[in-house]
N, C-alpha and C positions, 0 to 999 in steps of 0.2 A: 883735716880730712885724711881718711885712711880706710884700709880694708883689713878685715880680720876674720878668722874662722874659729869657731869654738863648738865642741860637741855639747849638746844639752843633756844633763844627767837624767837617767831614767828612775832613779830612786826618789821617793817622796821626801819632802822637807825643804829646808832653806839651804842654799848653796852659795858660797862666795867664790866667784870665778874671776880669773884674770885673763883677758884676751890681748895678746900681742898684736899690734896693728902695723901696717906698712902702707906705703904709697909708691906709685910709679915715680921714678927719679926725674924723668923728662930731660930736655935739653937745657943748656945754660940760660937761654931766653925764657923758657918756661919757669925755671927756678927763680929768676930775677922777677918775673911778673907775679909769681906766688908771693915773693917777699914784699912787693910793693902793693899789689892789688888784692892779694888773698886768692883762695881757690887753688887751682893747679891742674895738672894733667889727670885725666880719668881714664879708666879702662873702658874699651868699647863694649866688651861683654864680660862683666864681673863673674858670671857663672863659669866661664872657662878657667878662671884662676883657682876654683875650688874642685875641679874634676880630677886633675892628676898632675904629678910632678913633671911629667913630660911637657905639658903646656907652660908650666911656670918657669922653667929654667932659662928661657930667653928674656924674661922680664928683668929690667934694671930697676931695682927698688931701693928704698931707704926706710929706716925705721921711723914711725910716727908716734911711738909711745905705747902705753898700755891703757886698757879700759877695765876698770873693776866693776863687776856686776854682782848684785845680790839678787839671786833668782829663787823664787818659790815654785816648787814643782808639786802639783796635785795629780795623783793618778786618777784615771777614769776607767770605769768598768773593771 
């Protein structure tokens, strides 16, 4: 589980993109629970994490890997 933000290209064609993901670190109990049961802590409002750096600097996070996307873009009008 993790969160990531990636801009969608405006140019037509096929694009290979890599999105770096992260997740909230949580307390030691939450990390132990994630290791045993899966899941983990979630953001109450994920939209707030994408708005600005001022809201994100207080978050304690850890990397959760990368997601590779093959995205086809078709222009309209």
